[in-house]
DSSP file (Angstrom, degrees, kcal/mol; ACC not computed):
  #  RESIDUE AA STRUCTURE BP1 BP2  ACC     N-H-->O    O-->H-N    N-H-->O    O-->H-N    TCO  KAPPA ALPHA  PHI   PSI    X-CA   Y-CA   Z-CA
    1    1 A X              0   0    0      0, 0.0     2,-0.4     0, 0.0     0, 0.0   0.000 360.0 360.0 360.0 134.0    0.0    0.0    0.0
    2    2 A X        -     0   0    0     40,-0.0     2,-0.3     2,-0.0    40,-0.1  -0.843 360.0-115.8-110.2 145.1    1.4    3.4   -0.9
    3    3 A X        -     0   0    0     -2,-0.4     2,-0.8    35,-0.1     3,-0.1  -0.602  12.5-154.1 -79.7 135.6    0.6    6.7    0.8
    4    4 A X     >  -     0   0    0     -2,-0.3     4,-2.8     1,-0.2     5,-0.3  -0.857  14.7-173.3-105.0  92.2   -1.2    9.4   -1.2
    5    5 A X  H  > S+     0   0    0     -2,-0.8     4,-2.7     1,-0.2     5,-0.4   0.876  78.9  49.4 -58.3 -43.6    0.1   12.4    0.7
    6    6 A X  H  > S+     0   0    0      1,-0.2     4,-1.4     2,-0.2    -1,-0.2   0.915 115.9  42.3 -63.9 -43.8   -2.1   15.0   -1.0
    7    7 A X  H  4 S+     0   0    0      1,-0.2    -2,-0.2     2,-0.2    -1,-0.2   0.917 122.3  38.3 -70.2 -43.6   -5.3   13.0   -0.4
    8    8 A X  H  < S+     0   0    0     -4,-2.8    -2,-0.2     1,-0.1    -3,-0.2   0.845 131.0  22.8 -77.5 -35.7   -4.6   11.9    3.1
    9    9 A X  H >< S-     0   0    0     -4,-2.7     3,-2.4    -5,-0.3    -3,-0.2   0.437  78.1-170.1-120.7  -1.3   -2.9   15.1    4.5
   10   10 A X  G >< S+     0   0    0     -4,-1.4     3,-1.9    -5,-0.4    78,-0.3  -0.194  77.8   8.6  53.0-122.9   -4.1   18.0    2.3
   11   11 A X  G 3  S+     0   0    0      1,-0.3     3,-0.4     2,-0.1    -1,-0.3   0.683 131.6  57.1 -66.5 -17.3   -2.2   21.2    3.1
   12   12 A X  G <> S+     0   0    0     -3,-2.4     4,-2.5     1,-0.2    -1,-0.3   0.326  74.1 105.6 -93.4   7.9    0.2   19.2    5.3
   13   13 A X  H <> S+     0   0    0     -3,-1.9     4,-2.7     1,-0.2     5,-0.2   0.884  77.3  51.6 -57.8 -42.5    1.2   16.8    2.5
   14   14 A X  H  > S+     0   0    0     -3,-0.4     4,-2.0    -4,-0.2    -1,-0.2   0.900 111.2  48.0 -62.0 -41.0    4.6   18.4    2.0
   15   15 A X  H  > S+     0   0    0     -4,-0.2     4,-2.1     2,-0.2    -2,-0.2   0.935 114.3  44.9 -64.5 -47.4    5.4   18.1    5.8
   16   16 A X  H  X S+     0   0    0     -4,-2.5     4,-2.5     1,-0.2    -2,-0.2   0.877 111.7  53.1 -67.3 -37.2    4.3   14.5    6.0
   17   17 A X  H  X S+     0   0    0     -4,-2.7     4,-2.4    -5,-0.3    -1,-0.2   0.896 108.3  50.5 -65.2 -38.4    6.2   13.6    2.8
   18   18 A X  H  X S+     0   0    0     -4,-2.0     4,-2.3     2,-0.2    -2,-0.2   0.906 110.6  49.5 -64.7 -40.5    9.4   15.2    4.2
   19   19 A X  H  X S+     0   0    0     -4,-2.1     4,-2.7     2,-0.2    -2,-0.2   0.917 110.2  51.5 -60.6 -42.9    8.9   13.1    7.4
   20   20 A X  H  X S+     0   0    0     -4,-2.5     4,-2.2     1,-0.2    -2,-0.2   0.915 109.8  48.3 -61.3 -44.4    8.4   10.0    5.2
   21   21 A X  H  X S+     0   0    0     -4,-2.4     4,-1.5     2,-0.2    -1,-0.2   0.886 111.7  50.0 -65.4 -38.2   11.6   10.7    3.3
   22   22 A X  H  X S+     0   0    0     -4,-2.3     4,-3.0     1,-0.2     7,-0.2   0.918 110.0  51.6 -63.0 -42.6   13.5   11.2    6.6
   23   23 A X  H  < S+     0   0    0     -4,-2.7    -2,-0.2     1,-0.2    -1,-0.2   0.883 105.7  54.8 -61.8 -39.7   12.0    7.9    7.8
   24   24 A X  H  < S+     0   0    0     -4,-2.2    24,-0.3     1,-0.2    -1,-0.2   0.874 115.6  38.8 -63.0 -36.0   13.2    6.1    4.7
   25   25 A X  H  < S+     0   0    0     -4,-1.5    23,-0.7     1,-0.2    25,-0.2   0.880 140.2   2.7 -81.4 -39.7   16.8    7.3    5.3
   26   26 A X    ><  -     0   0    0     -4,-3.0     3,-2.7    -5,-0.1    -1,-0.2  -0.737  61.6-164.6-151.4  93.7   16.9    6.9    9.1
   27   27 A X  G >  S+     0   0    0      1,-0.3     3,-1.2    -2,-0.2    -4,-0.1   0.788  89.8  60.7 -53.8 -31.1   13.8    5.5   10.8
   28   28 A X  G 3  S+     0   0    0      1,-0.2    -1,-0.3    -5,-0.1    -5,-0.1   0.568  87.4  76.5 -74.9  -5.7   14.9    6.7   14.2
   29   29 A X  G <  S+     0   0    0     -3,-2.7     2,-0.3    -7,-0.2    -1,-0.2   0.589  90.2  62.6 -81.5  -9.0   14.8   10.3   13.0
   30   30 A X  S <  S-     0   0    0     -3,-1.2     5,-0.0    -4,-0.2   -10,-0.0  -0.803  98.0 -87.1-115.1 159.3   11.0   10.5   13.2
   31   31 A X     >  -     0   0    0     -2,-0.3     4,-2.5     1,-0.1     3,-0.4  -0.198  39.8-112.6 -60.2 151.7    8.7   10.3   16.1
   32   32 A X  H  > S+     0   0    0      1,-0.2     4,-2.5     2,-0.2     5,-0.2   0.837 116.1  56.0 -58.2 -35.5    7.5    6.8   17.1
   33   33 A X  H  > S+     0   0    0      2,-0.2     4,-1.7     1,-0.2    -1,-0.2   0.893 110.5  44.3 -66.9 -38.0    3.9    7.5   16.1
   34   34 A X  H  > S+     0   0    0     -3,-0.4     4,-2.9     2,-0.2     5,-0.2   0.900 111.5  54.1 -70.2 -40.4    5.0    8.5   12.5
   35   35 A X  H  X S+     0   0    0     -4,-2.5     4,-2.6     1,-0.2     5,-0.2   0.929 108.7  49.2 -57.0 -45.8    7.4    5.4   12.4
   36   36 A X  H  X S+     0   0    0     -4,-2.5     4,-2.1     2,-0.2    -1,-0.2   0.912 112.0  48.0 -61.4 -43.7    4.5    3.2   13.3
   37   37 A X  H  X S+     0   0    0     -4,-1.7     4,-1.9     2,-0.2    -2,-0.2   0.933 113.8  46.0 -62.9 -47.1    2.2    4.7   10.6
   38   38 A X  H  X S+     0   0    0     -4,-2.9     4,-2.8     1,-0.2     5,-0.5   0.883 112.1  51.3 -65.8 -38.3    4.9    4.5    7.9
   39   39 A X  H  X S+     0   0    0     -4,-2.6     4,-1.7    -5,-0.2    -1,-0.2   0.879 109.7  50.2 -67.0 -37.4    5.8    0.9    8.8
   40   40 A X  H  < S+     0   0    0     -4,-2.1    -1,-0.2    -5,-0.2    -2,-0.2   0.890 119.3  37.0 -65.5 -38.7    2.1   -0.1    8.6
   41   41 A X  H  < S+     0   0    0     -4,-1.9    -2,-0.2    -5,-0.2    -1,-0.2   0.815 135.8  15.6 -86.1 -30.3    1.7    1.5    5.2
   42   42 A X  H  < S-     0   0    0     -4,-2.8    -3,-0.2     1,-0.3    -2,-0.2   0.572  94.4-127.2-121.0 -12.7    5.1    0.7    3.6
   43   43 A X     <  -     0   0    0     -4,-1.7    -1,-0.3    -5,-0.5     2,-0.1  -0.431  63.0 -20.8  85.9-171.8    6.8   -2.0    5.6
   44   44 A X  S    S-     0   0    0     -2,-0.1     2,-0.1     1,-0.1   -20,-0.0  -0.458  75.1-115.6 -71.7 140.9   10.3   -1.6    6.9
   45   45 A X        -     0   0    0    -22,-0.1     2,-0.6    -2,-0.1    -1,-0.1  -0.420  21.6-117.4 -74.9 152.0   12.4    1.1    5.1
   46   46 A X        -     0   0    0     -2,-0.1    -1,-0.1     1,-0.1     2,-0.0  -0.803  40.0-112.2 -85.9 125.0   15.5    0.1    3.2
   47   47 A X        -     0   0    0     -2,-0.6     2,-0.4     1,-0.0   -22,-0.2  -0.309  33.3-164.6 -63.5 135.3   18.4    1.8    4.9
   48   48 A X        -     0   0    0    -23,-0.7     2,-1.0   -24,-0.3    -1,-0.0  -0.935  30.6-106.1-117.4 142.6   20.1    4.5    2.8
   49   49 A X        +     0   0    0     -2,-0.4     2,-0.3   -23,-0.0   -23,-0.1  -0.558  64.9 138.4 -71.8 105.2   23.5    5.9    3.6
   50   50 A X        -     0   0    0     -2,-1.0     2,-0.2   -25,-0.2     3,-0.0  -0.902  60.9 -80.1-138.4 167.8   22.7    9.4    5.1
   51   51 A X        -     0   0    0     -2,-0.3     2,-0.2     1,-0.1   -26,-0.0  -0.495  55.5-107.3 -68.1 138.3   23.9   11.5    7.9
   52   52 A X        -     0   0    0     -2,-0.2    -1,-0.1     1,-0.1     3,-0.1  -0.476  33.8-118.9 -70.2 135.2   22.3   10.5   11.2
   53   53 A X        -     0   0    0     -2,-0.2    -1,-0.1     1,-0.1   -23,-0.0  -0.372  38.3 -90.0 -70.6 152.2   19.7   12.9   12.5
   54   54 A X        -     0   0    0      1,-0.1    -1,-0.1   -25,-0.1     2,-0.1  -0.369  49.0-115.1 -62.8 142.3   20.3   14.5   15.8
   55   55 A X    >   -     0   0    0      1,-0.1     3,-0.8    -3,-0.1    -1,-0.1  -0.351  13.9-118.7 -78.7 160.7   18.9   12.5   18.7
   56   56 A X  T 3  S+     0   0    0      1,-0.2     3,-0.2    -2,-0.1    -1,-0.1   0.672 108.8  70.8 -70.5 -16.2   16.0   13.6   20.9
   57   57 A X  T 3  S+     0   0    0      1,-0.2     2,-0.7     2,-0.0    -1,-0.2   0.841  98.8  46.8 -70.0 -33.4   18.4   13.4   23.8
   58   58 A X  S <  S-     0   0    0     -3,-0.8    -1,-0.2     3,-0.0     3,-0.1  -0.817  82.1-155.5-115.2  93.5   20.5   16.4   22.7
   59   59 A X        -     0   0    0     -2,-0.7     2,-0.1    -3,-0.2    -3,-0.1  -0.300  28.6 -99.6 -66.3 150.2   18.2   19.3   21.8
   60   60 A X        -     0   0    0      1,-0.1     2,-0.3    -6,-0.1    -1,-0.1  -0.393  37.5-111.0 -68.8 144.1   19.6   21.9   19.4
   61   61 A X        -     0   0    0     -2,-0.1     2,-0.5    -3,-0.1    -1,-0.1  -0.600  31.2-153.9 -77.0 135.6   20.9   25.1   20.9
   62   62 A X        -     0   0    0     -2,-0.3     2,-0.4    -3,-0.0    -3,-0.0  -0.945   6.5-139.1-115.4 127.1   18.7   28.1   20.1
   63   63 A X        -     0   0    0     -2,-0.5     2,-0.3     1,-0.0     3,-0.0  -0.673  19.8-126.0 -83.2 136.1   20.1   31.6   20.0
   64   64 A X        -     0   0    0     -2,-0.4     2,-0.1     1,-0.1    -1,-0.0  -0.647  30.9-111.0 -78.1 134.9   17.9   34.3   21.5
   65   65 A X        -     0   0    0     -2,-0.3     2,-0.6     1,-0.1    -1,-0.1  -0.404  25.5-130.9 -67.8 143.2   17.3   37.1   19.0
   66   66 A X    >   -     0   0    0     -2,-0.1     3,-1.1     3,-0.1    -1,-0.1  -0.852  22.5-127.2 -97.5 123.0   19.0   40.4   20.0
   67   67 A X  T 3  S+     0   0    0     -2,-0.6     3,-0.1     1,-0.2    -1,-0.0  -0.351  87.6  17.2 -68.6 148.2   16.6   43.4   19.8
   68   68 A X  T 3  S+     0   0    0      1,-0.2     2,-0.7    -2,-0.0    -1,-0.2   0.570  87.3 133.1  68.2  12.4   17.6   46.4   17.8
   69   69 A X    <   -     0   0    0     -3,-1.1     2,-0.5     2,-0.0    -1,-0.2  -0.848  43.8-154.7 -94.3 119.2   20.2   44.5   15.9
   70   70 A X        -     0   0    0     -2,-0.7     2,-0.4    -3,-0.1    -3,-0.0  -0.788   6.4-155.7 -97.2 133.7   19.9   45.3   12.2
   71   71 A X        -     0   0    0     -2,-0.5     2,-0.1     1,-0.0     3,-0.1  -0.822  17.5-117.3-108.7 147.0   21.2   42.7    9.8
   72   72 A X        -     0   0    0     -2,-0.4     3,-0.1     1,-0.1    -1,-0.0  -0.458  49.6 -83.6 -73.3 152.4   22.4   43.3    6.2
   73   73 A X        -     0   0    0     -2,-0.1    -1,-0.1     1,-0.1     2,-0.1  -0.290  54.3-102.1 -57.1 141.5   20.4   41.5    3.5
   74   74 A X        -     0   0    0      1,-0.1     2,-0.2    -3,-0.1    -1,-0.1  -0.383  34.9-114.9 -67.1 140.8   21.5   37.9    3.0
   75   75 A X        -     0   0    0     -3,-0.1     2,-0.5    -2,-0.1    -1,-0.1  -0.535  28.0-120.4 -75.1 142.2   23.7   37.3    0.0
   76   76 A X        -     0   0    0     -2,-0.2     2,-0.9     1,-0.0     3,-0.1  -0.742  16.8-139.7 -88.0 125.6   22.2   35.0   -2.6
   77   77 A X    >   -     0   0    0     -2,-0.5     3,-1.6     1,-0.2    -1,-0.0  -0.766  11.3-164.1 -86.3 108.0   24.2   31.9   -3.2
   78   78 A X  T 3  S+     0   0    0     -2,-0.9    -1,-0.2     1,-0.3    -2,-0.0   0.730  87.2  55.7 -66.8 -22.5   24.0   31.4   -7.0
   79   79 A X  T 3  S+     0   0    0     -3,-0.1    -1,-0.3     2,-0.1    -2,-0.0   0.403  80.1 124.0 -91.4   4.1   25.2   27.8   -6.7
   80   80 A X    <   -     0   0    0     -3,-1.6     2,-0.4     1,-0.1    -4,-0.0  -0.346  65.2-119.8 -66.1 143.5   22.4   26.9   -4.4
   81   81 A X        -     0   0    0     -2,-0.0     2,-0.2     1,-0.0    -1,-0.1  -0.717  25.5-135.0 -86.4 130.2   20.2   24.0   -5.5
   82   82 A X        -     0   0    0     -2,-0.4     2,-0.5     1,-0.0    -1,-0.0  -0.564  11.5-146.9 -85.0 149.2   16.6   24.8   -5.9
   83   83 A X        -     0   0    0     -2,-0.2     3,-0.1     3,-0.0     2,-0.1  -0.967  18.6-119.4-119.2 130.9   13.8   22.6   -4.5
   84   84 A X        -     0   0    0     -2,-0.5     2,-0.2     1,-0.1     6,-0.1  -0.356  31.5-109.4 -65.6 143.6   10.5   22.2   -6.3
   85   85 A X        -     0   0    0      4,-0.1     2,-0.3     5,-0.1    -1,-0.1  -0.507  38.8-158.0 -70.7 143.4    7.4   23.2   -4.3
   86   86 A X    >>  +     0   0    0     -2,-0.2     4,-0.8     4,-0.1     3,-0.7  -0.784  44.6   0.9-120.2 163.5    5.3   20.2   -3.3
   87   87 A X  H 3> S-     0   0    0     -2,-0.3     4,-1.9     1,-0.2     3,-0.2  -0.263 124.3 -11.2  67.2-143.7    1.7   19.8   -2.3
   88   88 A X  H 3> S+     0   0    0    -78,-0.3     4,-2.6     1,-0.2    -1,-0.2   0.885 135.9  55.9 -61.5 -41.5   -0.7   22.7   -2.3
   89   89 A X  H <> S+     0   0    0     -3,-0.7     4,-2.3     1,-0.2    -1,-0.2   0.888 106.9  51.0 -60.0 -39.0    2.0   25.3   -2.7
   90   90 A X  H  X S+     0   0    0     -4,-0.8     4,-2.2    -3,-0.2    -1,-0.2   0.896 110.4  48.4 -64.6 -41.3    3.2   23.5   -5.8
   91   91 A X  H  X S+     0   0    0     -4,-1.9     4,-2.6     2,-0.2    -2,-0.2   0.896 110.5  51.5 -67.1 -39.1   -0.3   23.5   -7.3
   92   92 A X  H  X S+     0   0    0     -4,-2.6     4,-2.6     2,-0.2    -2,-0.2   0.938 111.1  47.5 -62.1 -46.1   -0.7   27.2   -6.5
   93   93 A X  H  X S+     0   0    0     -4,-2.3     4,-2.3     2,-0.2    -1,-0.2   0.901 112.0  50.4 -62.1 -41.0    2.6   28.1   -8.2
   94   94 A X  H  X S+     0   0    0     -4,-2.2     4,-2.3     1,-0.2    -1,-0.2   0.925 112.6  46.3 -62.6 -45.0    1.6   26.0  -11.2
   95   95 A X  H  X S+     0   0    0     -4,-2.6     4,-2.1     2,-0.2    -2,-0.2   0.872 111.0  52.4 -66.1 -37.1   -1.8   27.8  -11.5
   96   96 A X  H  X S+     0   0    0     -4,-2.6     4,-0.8     2,-0.2    -1,-0.2   0.914 110.3  48.2 -65.4 -41.8   -0.2   31.2  -11.0
   97   97 A X  H >< S+     0   0    0     -4,-2.3     3,-0.9     1,-0.2     4,-0.4   0.922 111.9  49.4 -63.2 -43.4    2.2   30.5  -13.8
   98   98 A X  H >< S+     0   0    0     -4,-2.3     3,-1.4     1,-0.2     4,-0.3   0.856 104.3  59.9 -63.7 -34.4   -0.6   29.2  -16.1
   99   99 A X  H >< S+     0   0    0     -4,-2.1     3,-1.2     1,-0.3    -1,-0.2   0.719  89.9  70.9 -68.6 -19.7   -2.7   32.4  -15.3
  100  100 A X  T << S+     0   0    0     -3,-0.9    -1,-0.3    -4,-0.8    -2,-0.2   0.751  92.3  59.0 -66.5 -22.4    0.1   34.6  -16.7
  101  101 A X  T <  S+     0   0    0     -3,-1.4    -1,-0.2    -4,-0.4     2,-0.2   0.597  83.9  99.5 -82.9 -11.5   -0.9   33.3  -20.2
  102  102 A X  S <  S-     0   0    0     -3,-1.2     2,-0.1    -4,-0.3    -3,-0.0  -0.549  80.8-114.6 -76.8 137.8   -4.5   34.6  -19.9
  103  103 A X              0   0    0     -2,-0.2    -1,-0.1     1,-0.1    -2,-0.1  -0.440 360.0 360.0 -70.1 145.7   -5.2   37.9  -21.6
  104  104 A X              0   0    0     -2,-0.1    -1,-0.1     0, 0.0    -2,-0.0   0.381 360.0 360.0-116.4 360.0   -6.1   40.7  -19.4
């Protein structure tokens, strides 16, 4: 049985699909409830060589924002890899692009 993210999760499809992809690479990287759901629907994942996700034991350090500190605009990295929009956001972008062809 395969998951239909758009049908099952609607606007959250992109989030759930990202969790699913994380689970495929490292099952311990997702919460136990998601692991159980993915295992029921897909079976055990085939391990892929990826970097191990941070464990729940060591939470990430969060910097507190400093008030009144102005930052310069971030530089655009021209060599950055772009990622396609998924789910509802992808459909909206597709429809917006298509609407540009309509006469006004």
